[in-house]
VOGUFI-492374 format. One record per residue (C-alpha): residue in three letters; x, y, z. Coordinates in steps of 0.25 Angstrom, whole numbers, padded with zeros to 4 digits, always signed. Example, Ala and Ser with C-alpha at 12.3 -4.5 7.8 and 13.67 -1.06 7.14 Angstrom:
BEGIN
ALA+0049-0018+0031 SER+0055-0004+0029 
//
This chain:
BEGIN
MET-0029+0151+0113 GLN-0037+0147+0101 PRO-0040+0159+0091 ILE-0055+0161+0088 ARG-0051+0167+0075 THR-0039+0165+0065 PHE-0034+0175+0055 ASN-0024+0173+0043 VAL-0017+0185+0043 SER-0010+0189+0030 PRO+0002+0197+0028 SER-0001+0213+0027 LEU+0006+0218+0015 PRO+0005+0233+0009 PRO-0004+0233-0003 ARG+0010+0234-0012 LEU+0015+0221-0007 GLU+0003+0213-0010 PRO+0010+0206-0021 LEU+0019+0199-0011 ARG+0007+0192-0004 LYS+0003+0186-0018 LEU+0019+0182-0020 ALA+0020+0176-0006 TYR+0009+0167-0008 ASN+0013+0161-0021 LEU+0025+0151-0021 HIS+0030+0157-0034 TRP+0039+0166-0026 ASP+0047+0153-0023 TRP+0051+0151-0037 ASN+0052+0167-0041 VAL+0064+0173-0038 GLU+0059+0187-0037 THR+0048+0184-0028 LYS+0057+0176-0018 ASP+0066+0188-0019 LEU+0056+0197-0016 PHE+0051+0190-0002 ARG+0066+0189+0002 ARG+0068+0204-0001 LEU+0056+0207+0007 ASP+0062+0202+0020 PRO+0074+0193+0018 ASP+0075+0188+0032 LEU+0060+0185+0033 TRP+0061+0178+0020 GLU+0071+0168+0026 SER+0064+0167+0039 SER+0050+0164+0033 HIS+0056+0153+0025 HIS+0054+0160+0013 ASN+0040+0163+0016 PRO+0034+0174+0010 VAL+0020+0173+0016 LEU+0026+0173+0030 MET+0035+0184+0026 LEU+0024+0193+0022 GLY+0017+0189+0036 THR+0029+0193+0044 ILE+0036+0204+0037 SER+0035+0218+0044 GLN+0025+0227+0039 ALA+0038+0237+0039 ARG+0045+0229+0029 LEU+0032+0228+0020 MET+0033+0243+0020 GLU+0047+0244+0017 VAL+0045+0235+0004 VAL+0032+0243+0001 GLU+0042+0255-0002 ASP+0053+0247-0009 GLU+0052+0248-0024 GLY+0061+0237-0026 PHE+0054+0226-0017 LEU+0040+0231-0024 ALA+0046+0230-0039 GLN+0052+0215-0035 MET+0038+0211-0029 ASP+0030+0217-0042 ARG+0040+0208-0050 ALA+0037+0197-0043 ALA+0022+0198-0042 LEU+0023+0201-0057 GLN+0031+0188-0059 LEU+0020+0180-0051 GLU+0010+0186-0059 ASP+0017+0183-0073 TYR+0019+0169-0068 PHE+0005+0166-0067 LYS+0002+0173-0081 GLU+0012+0166-0088 ARG+0007+0156-0099 THR+0012+0142-0093 TRP+0017+0129-0097 TYR+0005+0122-0095 GLN-0004+0132-0102 LYS+0005+0130-0114 THR+0006+0115-0113 ARG-0008+0111-0110 GLU-0017+0121-0118 LYS-0017+0112-0130 GLY-0023+0101-0124 SER-0033+0108-0116 GLY-0046+0109-0125 THR-0052+0096-0120 ARG-0052+0100-0106 ASP-0065+0104-0100 LYS-0063+0119-0097 GLY-0074+0119-0086 GLN-0066+0110-0078 VAL-0057+0120-0071 GLY-0045+0114-0064 GLN-0043+0126-0054 ALA-0048+0131-0040 ARG-0056+0142-0036 ASN-0042+0148-0032 SER-0035+0146-0044 PRO-0021+0140-0043 LEU-0015+0150-0053 SER-0020+0161-0042 PHE-0011+0169-0033 PRO-0013+0165-0018 ASP-0023+0176-0016 PRO-0037+0170-0020 GLN-0042+0184-0023 SER-0032+0185-0034 PRO-0032+0174-0044 ILE-0024+0173-0056 PRO-0032+0168-0069 ASP-0030+0153-0071 PRO-0029+0149-0085 ARG-0025+0134-0085 PHE-0032+0123-0090 PRO-0044+0116-0083 GLU-0036+0106-0076 CYS-0028+0104-0063 TYR-0017+0095-0057 ALA-0016+0092-0043 TYR-0002+0089-0037 PHE-0003+0082-0024 SER+0009+0081-0015 ALA+0012+0079+0001 GLU+0022+0090+0000 PHE+0026+0102-0007 GLY+0039+0109-0006 LEU+0037+0123-0012 VAL+0045+0134-0003 ASP+0051+0132+0010 CYS+0041+0140+0018 LEU+0031+0129+0014 PRO+0037+0117+0022 ILE+0027+0106+0018 TYR+0037+0097+0011 SER+0048+0087+0014 GLY+0056+0086+0003 GLY+0058+0083-0012 LEU+0044+0078-0015 GLY+0038+0091-0009 VAL+0048+0099-0017 LEU+0045+0092-0029 ALA+0030+0095-0027 GLY+0032+0109-0024 ASP+0041+0111-0037 HIS+0030+0103-0045 LEU+0020+0115-0041 LYS+0029+0126-0045 SER+0033+0121-0058 ALA+0017+0118-0061 SER+0015+0132-0058 ASP+0026+0136-0067 LEU+0021+0127-0077 GLY+0006+0131-0076 LEU+0000+0118-0072 PRO-0013+0118-0067 LEU-0009+0111-0054 VAL-0012+0112-0039 GLY-0004+0105-0029 VAL-0011+0097-0016 GLY-0003+0094-0003 LEU-0005+0096+0013 LEU-0001+0108+0019 TYR+0008+0104+0031 GLN+0007+0112+0045 GLN+0021+0106+0049 GLY+0026+0102+0034 TYR+0039+0095+0035 PHE+0048+0096+0046 ALA+0059+0106+0049 GLN+0072+0100+0051 TYR+0083+0103+0062 LEU+0094+0094+0066 ASN+0098+0091+0081 ALA+0112+0092+0086 ASP+0115+0077+0081 GLY+0110+0081+0067 TRP+0097+0073+0069 GLN+0084+0079+0061 GLN+0074+0085+0069 GLU+0061+0090+0064 ARG+0052+0102+0067 TYR+0038+0104+0062 PRO+0036+0119+0060 ILE+0021+0123+0058 ASN+0018+0129+0044 ASP+0010+0142+0046 PHE+0002+0141+0034 TYR-0003+0155+0036 ASN+0010+0161+0033 MET+0014+0153+0021 PRO+0011+0155+0006 LEU-0002+0147+0008 HIS-0017+0150+0006 LEU-0029+0144+0014 GLU-0039+0139+0004 ARG-0053+0145+0007 ASN-0067+0143+0003 PRO-0075+0155-0003 ASP-0080+0158+0010 GLY-0066+0160+0016 SER-0066+0147+0024 GLU-0054+0136+0022 LEU-0056+0127+0011 ARG-0055+0113+0018 ILE-0057+0099+0013 ALA-0060+0087+0021 VAL-0053+0072+0020 ASP-0060+0059+0026 TYR-0051+0052+0037 PRO-0056+0040+0045 GLY-0066+0046+0054 ARG-0065+0061+0051 THR-0063+0072+0041 VAL-0051+0080+0040 TYR-0051+0094+0034 ALA-0040+0101+0027 ARG-0039+0116+0022 VAL-0031+0120+0009 TRP-0020+0128+0008 ARG-0014+0134-0005 VAL+0000+0138-0009 GLN+0002+0144-0022 VAL+0014+0139-0031 GLY+0014+0148-0042 ARG+0002+0145-0051 VAL-0001+0131-0044 PRO-0008+0130-0030 LEU-0004+0120-0019 TYR-0016+0117-0010 MET-0012+0110+0004 LEU-0021+0104+0014 ASP-0021+0107+0029 THR-0028+0099+0039 ASN-0023+0106+0052 ILE-0037+0112+0053 GLU-0049+0111+0062 PRO-0058+0103+0063 ASN-0047+0092+0060 ASN-0042+0084+0072 PRO-0027+0086+0076 TYR-0023+0073+0069 ASP-0029+0078+0056 HIS-0022+0091+0058 ASP-0009+0084+0056 ILE-0012+0078+0043 THR-0006+0090+0037 ASP+0004+0093+0047 GLN+0018+0086+0043 LEU+0023+0082+0030 TYR+0026+0067+0031 GLY+0022+0067+0046 GLY+0015+0057+0055 ASP+0012+0043+0053 ILE+0007+0035+0042 ASP-0007+0039+0046 MET-0005+0053+0045 ARG+0002+0050+0031 ILE-0011+0044+0027 HIS-0018+0056+0032 GLN-0010+0066+0024 GLU-0011+0058+0012 MET-0026+0057+0011 MET-0027+0073+0015 LEU-0017+0075+0003 GLY-0023+0066-0007 ILE-0038+0066-0003 GLY-0038+0080+0003 GLY-0031+0085-0008 VAL-0041+0080-0018 ARG-0052+0086-0010 MET-0045+0100-0008 LEU-0043+0101-0024 LYS-0058+0099-0025 ALA-0062+0108-0015 LEU-0053+0119-0021 GLY-0060+0117-0035 TYR-0049+0110-0043 ASN-0052+0101-0053 VAL-0040+0093-0054 THR-0037+0084-0066 ALA-0024+0078-0062 TYR-0019+0074-0049 HIS-0004+0073-0045 MET+0001+0064-0034 ASN+0014+0068-0030 GLU+0018+0056-0022 GLY+0008+0045-0016 HIS+0004+0054-0004 ALA-0008+0060-0012 ALA-0013+0046-0018 PHE-0026+0047-0010 SER-0031+0058-0018 ALA-0034+0048-0029 LEU-0043+0040-0019 GLU-0050+0054-0016 ARG-0052+0057-0031 ILE-0059+0044-0034 ARG-0069+0046-0023 ILE-0073+0059-0028 LEU-0075+0054-0042 ILE-0083+0043-0036 GLU-0091+0051-0026 GLU-0092+0063-0034 GLN-0092+0059-0050 GLY-0099+0046-0048 LEU-0087+0039-0054 SER-0084+0024-0050 TYR-0071+0020-0043 ALA-0064+0015-0056 GLU-0069+0028-0063 ALA-0064+0037-0053 ARG-0050+0030-0051 GLN-0049+0030-0067 VAL-0051+0046-0066 VAL-0042+0048-0054 GLY-0031+0038-0059 SER-0031+0045-0073 THR-0029+0059-0067 ASN-0018+0056-0057 ILE-0003+0057-0057 PHE+0006+0052-0046 THR+0021+0055-0044 THR+0029+0045-0036 HIS+0042+0050-0029 THR+0045+0038-0021 PRO+0056+0028-0026 VAL+0054+0018-0015 PRO+0043+0010-0010 ALA+0046+0014+0005 GLY+0042+0029+0001 ILE+0028+0027-0003 ASP+0016+0029+0006 LEU+0010+0016+0012 PHE-0002+0015+0020 SER-0008+0002+0026 PRO-0021-0004+0021 ASP-0028-0002+0033 LYS-0025+0012+0034 VAL-0028+0015+0020 LEU-0042+0009+0022 HIS-0043+0017+0035 TYR-0041+0030+0029 LEU-0046+0029+0015 GLY-0055+0016+0015 HIS-0067+0024+0011 TYR-0062+0026-0002 ALA-0062+0013-0005 ASP-0077+0013-0001 ILE-0079+0024-0010 PHE-0072+0018-0022 GLY-0079+0004-0019 LEU-0066-0003-0018 GLY-0063-0015-0007 LYS-0052-0012+0003 ASP-0041-0019-0004 GLN-0045-0014-0018 PHE-0044+0000-0012 LEU-0031-0003-0005 ALA-0026-0008-0018 LEU-0025+0005-0024 GLY-0013+0007-0015 ARG-0006-0007-0018 GLU+0003-0011-0028 ASN+0000-0025-0025 THR-0016-0025-0024 GLY-0016-0039-0019 ASP-0008-0037-0007 LEU-0017-0033+0003 SER-0008-0030+0014 ALA+0000-0020+0006 PRO+0000-0005+0011 PHE-0007+0006+0003 SER+0003+0013-0006 MET+0000+0028-0009 ALA+0010+0027-0022 VAL+0002+0014-0027 LEU-0011+0022-0025 ALA-0005+0034-0033 LEU+0000+0025-0044 LYS-0013+0018-0046 MET-0021+0032-0046 ALA-0012+0039-0056 ALA-0011+0039-0071 PHE+0003+0045-0071 SER+0013+0042-0061 ASN+0028+0045-0061 GLY+0041+0045-0053 VAL+0049+0057-0052 ALA+0063+0053-0059 GLN+0065+0044-0070 LEU+0072+0034-0061 HIS+0061+0037-0050 GLY+0050+0033-0062 THR+0058+0020-0064 VAL+0059+0016-0049 SER+0044+0020-0047 ARG+0040+0010-0060 GLN+0048-0002-0052 MET+0042+0002-0039 PHE+0028+0002-0043 LYS+0028-0007-0055 GLY+0018-0016-0047 LEU+0007-0008-0050 TRP+0008-0011-0065 THR+0008-0027-0066 ASP+0016-0031-0079 VAL+0019-0018-0083 PRO+0035-0017-0086 VAL+0041-0009-0075 GLU+0046+0002-0086 GLU+0032+0005-0090 VAL+0026+0006-0076 PRO+0017+0018-0078 ILE+0026+0027-0069 ASN+0032+0039-0076 ALA+0043+0048-0072 ILE+0044+0063-0071 THR+0057+0068-0065 ASN+0056+0078-0054 GLY+0061+0092-0055 VAL+0062+0104-0047 HIS+0057+0119-0049 ALA+0068+0127-0054 ARG+0064+0140-0049 SER+0063+0135-0035 CYS+0075+0128-0033 VAL+0085+0136-0041 ALA+0092+0148-0033 LYS+0089+0161-0036 SER+0102+0166-0041 THR+0103+0154-0050 GLN+0089+0156-0056 GLU+0093+0170-0059 LEU+0105+0165-0065 TYR+0097+0154-0074 ASP+0087+0166-0078 ARG+0099+0174-0083 TYR+0105+0164-0091 LEU+0094+0154-0096 GLY+0082+0162-0095 PRO+0070+0163-0085 ASN+0064+0149-0090 TRP+0076+0141-0086 SER+0068+0134-0074 SER+0057+0128-0083 ALA+0064+0126-0096 PRO+0065+0112-0102 THR+0079+0104-0104 ASP+0079+0108-0119 HIS+0076+0122-0118 PRO+0088+0130-0124 LEU+0089+0139-0112 TRP+0098+0128-0106 ASP+0109+0130-0116 ARG+0110+0144-0109 MET+0116+0137-0096 ASP+0130+0139-0101 ALA+0127+0154-0102 ILE+0127+0155-0087 PRO+0141+0159-0084 ASP+0148+0150-0076 GLU+0152+0159-0065 GLU+0139+0165-0064 LEU+0133+0151-0062 TRP+0144+0147-0051 ARG+0144+0160-0044 ASN+0129+0159-0043 HIS+0130+0145-0037 GLU+0140+0149-0027 ARG+0130+0159-0022 CYS+0121+0149-0020 ARG+0130+0140-0012 LEU+0134+0152-0003 ASP+0118+0155-0001 MET+0116+0140+0003 ILE+0128+0140+0012 LEU+0124+0153+0019 TYR+0110+0147+0021 VAL+0115+0134+0026 ARG+0123+0141+0036 GLU+0112+0149+0040 ARG+0102+0138+0042 LEU+0113+0129+0049 VAL+0115+0140+0060 LYS+0101+0142+0062 HIS+0098+0127+0064 LEU+0110+0126+0073 ARG+0105+0138+0081 ASP+0091+0132+0082 ARG+0097+0119+0088 GLY+0106+0127+0098 ALA+0119+0123+0092 SER+0132+0128+0097 PRO+0137+0142+0093 SER+0150+0135+0086 GLU+0141+0126+0078 ILE+0133+0138+0074 ALA+0146+0145+0070 GLN+0150+0133+0062 ALA+0137+0133+0055 GLN+0139+0147+0050 GLU+0152+0142+0042 VAL+0147+0129+0035 LEU+0149+0127+0021 ASP+0159+0133+0011 PRO+0153+0142+0000 TYR+0163+0138-0009 VAL+0164+0122-0007 LEU+0157+0112-0015 THR+0144+0110-0008 ILE+0136+0096-0010 GLY+0121+0098-0007 PHE+0113+0085-0001 ALA+0098+0089+0002 ARG+0087+0080+0003 ARG+0077+0072+0012 PHE+0085+0063+0020 ALA+0079+0049+0017 THR+0090+0038+0019 TYR+0089+0034+0004 LYS+0095+0047-0001 ARG+0108+0044+0006 ALA+0111+0058+0013 THR+0124+0052+0019 LEU+0130+0045+0006 TRP+0141+0056+0006 MET+0145+0053+0020 ARG+0148+0038+0018 ASP+0163+0040+0018 VAL+0167+0050+0027 GLU+0181+0052+0023 ARG+0179+0053+0010 ILE+0168+0063+0010 LYS+0177+0072+0020 GLN+0188+0071+0010 ILE+0178+0077+0000 LEU+0173+0087+0008 LEU+0186+0092+0015 GLY+0197+0085+0008 ASN+0202+0097-0001 LYS+0200+0110+0005 HIS+0199+0116-0009 ARG+0188+0107-0013 LYS+0179+0105-0001 VAL+0165+0100-0002 GLN+0153+0102+0007 PHE+0138+0097+0009 VAL+0125+0104+0012 ILE+0115+0093+0016 ALA+0101+0096+0020 GLY+0088+0087+0020 LYS+0077+0082+0031 ALA+0074+0067+0035 HIS+0060+0063+0037 PRO+0056+0065+0052 LYS+0054+0049+0053 ASP+0066+0044+0044 ILE+0077+0041+0054 PRO+0087+0036+0045 GLY+0085+0050+0037 LYS+0088+0058+0049 GLU+0101+0050+0052 LEU+0105+0054+0039 ILE+0104+0068+0043 ARG+0111+0065+0056 ASP+0122+0057+0050 ILE+0126+0069+0041 ASN+0126+0079+0053 HIS+0135+0069+0061 PHE+0144+0068+0049 ILE+0146+0083+0048 ARG+0149+0084+0063 GLU+0157+0072+0064 GLN+0166+0074+0052 GLY+0166+0090+0055 LEU+0161+0094+0042 GLU+0151+0104+0048 LYS+0156+0116+0037 GLN+0156+0106+0025 ILE+0143+0098+0027 VAL+0131+0105+0032 PHE+0116+0098+0035 VAL+0106+0109+0033 PRO+0094+0107+0042 ASN+0079+0109+0038 TYR+0081+0106+0022 ASP+0070+0114+0015 ILE+0067+0120+0001 TYR+0076+0133+0004 ILE+0088+0125+0008 SER+0086+0116-0004 ARG+0086+0127-0014 LEU+0099+0134-0008 MET+0106+0120-0007 VAL+0102+0117-0022 ALA+0107+0130-0026 GLY+0119+0130-0017 CYS+0126+0117-0016 ASP+0135+0112-0027 VAL+0132+0097-0029 TRP+0119+0090-0026 LEU+0121+0077-0019 ASN+0110+0065-0020 THR+0113+0052-0015 PRO+0101+0044-0015 ARG+0099+0029-0016 ARG+0095+0027-0031 PRO+0084+0025-0034 ARG+0077+0030-0021 GLU+0078+0045-0026 ALA+0065+0047-0033 SER+0069+0060-0040 GLY+0076+0070-0031 THR+0075+0085-0035 SER+0085+0093-0026 GLY+0096+0089-0036 MET+0087+0094-0046 LYS+0087+0107-0039 ALA+0102+0108-0037 ALA+0104+0105-0052 MET+0095+0118-0056 ASN+0105+0126-0047 GLY+0117+0120-0054 LEU+0120+0109-0044 PRO+0126+0096-0049 ASN+0120+0084-0043 LEU+0128+0073-0037 SER+0118+0061-0036 VAL+0115+0046-0036 LEU+0107+0044-0050 ASP+0093+0044-0043 GLY+0081+0052-0045 TRP+0082+0064-0055 TRP+0097+0063-0055 ASP+0097+0049-0062 GLU+0090+0056-0075 ALA+0100+0069-0074 ASP+0112+0071-0082 TYR+0120+0068-0069 VAL+0134+0069-0077 ARG+0133+0084-0082 THR+0125+0088-0070 GLY+0130+0081-0058 TRP+0136+0068-0054 ALA+0130+0054-0052 ILE+0133+0045-0040 GLY+0133+0031-0046 HIS+0126+0027-0059 GLY+0113+0024-0054 GLU+0116+0011-0047 ILE+0107+0004-0038 TYR+0113-0004-0026 ASP+0106-0015-0018 ASP+0116-0012-0006 PRO+0114+0002-0001 ILE+0127+0002+0007 TYR+0134-0002-0006 GLN+0127+0008-0013 ASP+0130+0019-0003 GLU+0145+0015-0004 VAL+0146+0017-0019 GLU+0138+0029-0020 ALA+0146+0036-0009 ASN+0159+0033-0015 ALA+0153+0037-0029 LEU+0149+0052-0022 TYR+0162+0053-0017 ASP+0169+0050-0029 ILE+0161+0060-0036 LEU+0163+0071-0027 GLU+0178+0068-0026 LYS+0180+0066-0041 GLU+0170+0075-0048 VAL+0162+0085-0040 VAL+0172+0092-0031 PRO+0183+0092-0042 LEU+0173+0098-0051 PHE+0168+0109-0041 TYR+0182+0113-0038 ASP+0187+0113-0052 ARG+0188+0130-0053 ASP+0193+0138-0065 ALA+0200+0151-0065 ASP+0188+0158-0061 GLY+0184+0149-0049 LEU+0172+0143-0057 PRO+0171+0127-0058 ARG+0168+0127-0073 ARG+0165+0112-0074 TRP+0156+0113-0062 ILE+0147+0124-0067 ASP+0146+0116-0080 LYS+0140+0105-0072 MET+0131+0116-0065 LYS+0126+0121-0079 ASP+0123+0107-0083 ALA+0115+0104-0070 ILE+0106+0116-0073 ARG+0105+0114-0088 LEU+0102+0099-0087 ASN+0094+0098-0075 CYS+0086+0110-0073 PRO+0077+0109-0085 PHE+0074+0095-0082 PHE+0073+0093-0068 ASN+0063+0104-0066 THR+0049+0103-0062 ALA+0045+0112-0074 ARG+0048+0100-0082 MET+0043+0090-0072 VAL+0030+0097-0069 GLY+0028+0099-0085 GLU+0031+0083-0085 TYR+0021+0081-0076 ALA+0010+0089-0083 GLN+0013+0083-0096 ARG+0014+0068-0093 ALA+0003+0068-0081 TYR-0005+0080-0078 PHE-0010+0083-0092 PRO-0013+0069-0095 ALA-0020+0066-0081 SER-0028+0080-0083 ASP-0032+0076-0097 ARG-0036+0062-0092 TYR-0044+0069-0082 TYR-0052+0077-0092 THR-0054+0064-0100 LEU-0059+0055-0089 TYR-0068+0065-0083 SER-0075+0070-0095 ASP-0089+0066-0098 ASN-0091+0062-0084 TYR-0080+0053-0082 ALA-0085+0045-0094 PRO-0070+0042-0099 ALA-0066+0038-0084 LYS-0078+0029-0083 GLU-0074+0022-0097 LEU-0060+0021-0093 ALA-0064+0013-0079 ALA-0073+0004-0086 TRP-0064+0001-0097 LYS-0053-0002-0085 ALA-0063-0012-0078 LYS-0066-0019-0091 LEU-0051-0020-0094 THR-0047-0025-0081 ASP-0058-0035-0081 HIS-0053-0041-0095 TRP-0038-0037-0096 TYR-0033-0052-0093 ASP-0043-0057-0103 ILE-0034-0052-0113 LYS-0024-0063-0119 ILE-0012-0060-0129 LYS-0014-0072-0138 ASP-0003-0071-0148 ILE+0009-0063-0152 ASP+0015-0065-0165 VAL+0030-0060-0167 SER+0034-0058-0181 VAL+0049-0062-0179 GLY+0058-0073-0172 PRO+0065-0072-0158 ASP+0077-0065-0167 ILE+0076-0051-0173 GLU+0084-0039-0176 VAL+0085-0025-0172 ASN+0074-0017-0178 GLN+0067-0029-0184 THR+0052-0027-0185 VAL+0045-0037-0176 ALA+0030-0039-0179 VAL+0021-0043-0168 LYS+0006-0048-0168 ALA-0002-0051-0156 LYS-0016-0056-0154 VAL-0023-0052-0141 ASP-0037-0057-0135 LEU-0042-0044-0129 ALA-0054-0052-0123 THR-0064-0042-0121 LEU-0056-0029-0123 THR-0053-0022-0136 ASN-0041-0017-0143 ASN-0045-0004-0137 ASP-0042-0009-0123 VAL-0029-0013-0124 GLN-0015-0009-0130 VAL-0006-0021-0135 GLU+0009-0019-0135 LEU+0022-0025-0138 TYR+0033-0024-0128 GLN+0047-0026-0133 GLY+0061-0023-0126 SER+0073-0030-0120 ILE+0073-0043-0112 ASP+0080-0042-0099 ALA+0088-0052-0092 ASN+0075-0056-0085 GLY+0068-0059-0099 GLU+0060-0047-0098 ILE+0057-0035-0107 VAL+0063-0023-0102 ASN+0061-0009-0107 GLY+0050-0013-0115 ILE+0044-0005-0126 PRO+0028-0006-0129 VAL+0024-0006-0144 VAL+0009-0005-0146 MET+0003-0015-0155 GLU-0008-0013-0166 TYR-0021-0018-0165 GLN-0025-0026-0177 GLY-0038-0031-0175 GLU-0044-0045-0170 ASP-0041-0058-0177 THR-0052-0069-0179 GLN-0051-0073-0165 GLY-0054-0060-0159 LEU-0040-0057-0155 SER-0033-0043-0156 ILE-0022-0042-0165 TYR-0011-0032-0162 THR+0003-0030-0170 ALA+0016-0022-0168 ASN+0030-0022-0173 VAL+0042-0021-0165 ILE+0056-0019-0167 TYR+0069-0021-0157 THR+0079-0010-0159 THR+0089-0017-0150 SER+0095-0030-0150 GLY+0096-0041-0139 LEU+0085-0049-0132 GLN+0072-0042-0134 GLY+0058-0045-0130 LEU+0043-0043-0134 SER+0030-0044-0126 LEU+0015-0039-0129 ARG+0006-0032-0118 VAL-0008-0027-0118 LEU-0011-0015-0111 PRO-0025-0007-0108 LYS-0029+0005-0118 HIS-0039+0015-0115 LYS-0040+0029-0120 TYR-0042+0035-0106 LEU-0030+0027-0100 SER-0019+0035-0095 SER-0009+0024-0098 PRO-0011+0010-0102 TYR-0004+0005-0089 GLU-0016+0012-0081 PRO-0025-0001-0080 ARG-0012-0008-0075 LEU-0015-0020-0084 ILE-0007-0026-0095 LEU-0005-0039-0102 TRP+0007-0046-0106 ALA+0009-0056-0117 GLN+0014-0070-0110 
//
């Protein structure tokens, strides 16, 4: 029976408990211990059964219980403290305000970067908090956001990183808004059948019982945006989740008048076929830009977290052409100068590719608006623009449309420069303009409550955002060994009790026998060395590497009854990833066949909550990817913040950590051609480390029963990793290296009716037309082929700039060692000084260089573009080398 009207029924709270509503609807509760404890105290069983969803709790809790707590002075006092903490959080002077104040004078104060419902407001639009930030706004686009376990709209590390990005942006006070899709079914819930094979369920998300607000127009109607698809228009409404100071806006297409297929655009994360994927990415990129405009934001920098949102660049160009009267070249200049792109993919197979016909079918109208031919338009997503059969790459589109691009670890930056070097012809691979900003995690979200309280007591309340050089880290040794160890033992016990509980529930749901259920109630030993492995089950992560030698791993697990080892394993494979599912089945078969049910547990339906228990309760965090295919990896960072040593292949973040003092390295960073041989070598290395280092160190106890040397390693893991592998550092780095410069470029280029953008676009056109007329005529080096270390070498060059001028170019010497192939490696550029023209009209440049090391060294000369409005000399993708 269809309703004739619908109502959104809100929880009914006694007036004295109204602060609970504001607390419930701001995800600040997720990283505020006082608030989380408050909801747990309200009804512990309901807190657990609601998946830690305070909004659902308030909607289902009995009125009798609410009337009880109205009379509970202790509860009311705690509620008032939590409400005051949230209020103080909004009032405090932020890092952004302190950092950005000095440079704000040039901005037009009339261009306010906030919507009518301020991102600094409480969820209740009738109770806004004043927003004193500067008139700029950064939009962060991501296909998934992992914030809390009661919002299952994420699949793994990419989403959790995006969620942590928003949390730290809030802590730092950045004027940032998130943009995403709100999935009706989200990512799947995992369960295992009797054979250990992963099965998927897709629970329906009840948006009205989640910490979400439906955005409305002033007349009370739903705010909706429209995106054009072939033959039809698709509409989406807008939901907001408040993440501290930062709003996350998400689009939902499951509404009338959309047809059933279009309802499913926001049905499942990474679900459906390639057509559904392009539908989703159009809604995210194009719909996201239109949504921000409808909300009233004046965005000054756009951040594409992975290539899923790259279509946003096309929509922004369209708006500037049709609404601001700019040419395609001018509009692209504005858009490219204010875009930021982060790639998380270390292998080409992980990039979204669409066939040329599909791109033209869905997006060909943009080519018409831009005035581009079909092949010109498709070239925006092709590395080799001359290959007319090549697919359209979302990563290539994002790279071509961004002024700042980065990988997510130093090693990943190196891998990305190698992957995409073809986009910058003749640029040395180490200078390809793809930077690296190493990922981090949000400390207050991932460190266990009791551990946070321990750090607060001994390090002070600022440990969660203190930089590496802060003196508070010198106080780590003030934490008594026994207190740190007993706290960790409690965390291990908490994890084991929860794992048993979840395992029992899973078995009951599956209809398992009473003996299996009884056995599950006794898995794991709270006093045994516990190794954790939890991540997405992609084959390159090698989740079964530790099983390679059955007898050897059994000897490690059970060989010495006083030095046992156990494993806790969790993770999901993509529903279509059959090899990944086979890994999960292989682990469960191994457990049963070897009779290791008590020593090894696979925990089904891995989520944020289980992750937090595991990174706090395990003793060692294991990671075994094939180097260099792990872009970053963040679970190990969370483990380190809780004091866990890592045991990992040198890949992603671990490659740049102090892996000697804070854990153990598997191998020495080797890359193998033969994967079977690699597995053999690294499995044996893993066994050796466990047998000779990890197990002996863990069980080496003093008269007080304390593993003193292990505790030392725990303290080093916290002291050395917590301040750096932290989203406070990471987001601050994004702000200073990407957001601030992009926002400043926005104000520069849009000033005076976009006159600077028009000037730069016209200059680029002229530059392209005449670049190849430049000729390097003569290079005079003052010395012969044999010189000494630190000897000055004077160089004079004559360059025919044709119709260009000295103001259009930068002439550089390029010096460095010569490799076995006769190429300059790790070259260092030296800018030459312009000395005027000679009698033949040639431009004269001079510079001095010295070589600080001996051996075969090289020297070359190059010409790069130069303009005051360029984001970098590599932006035009033009470079001329001496021959």
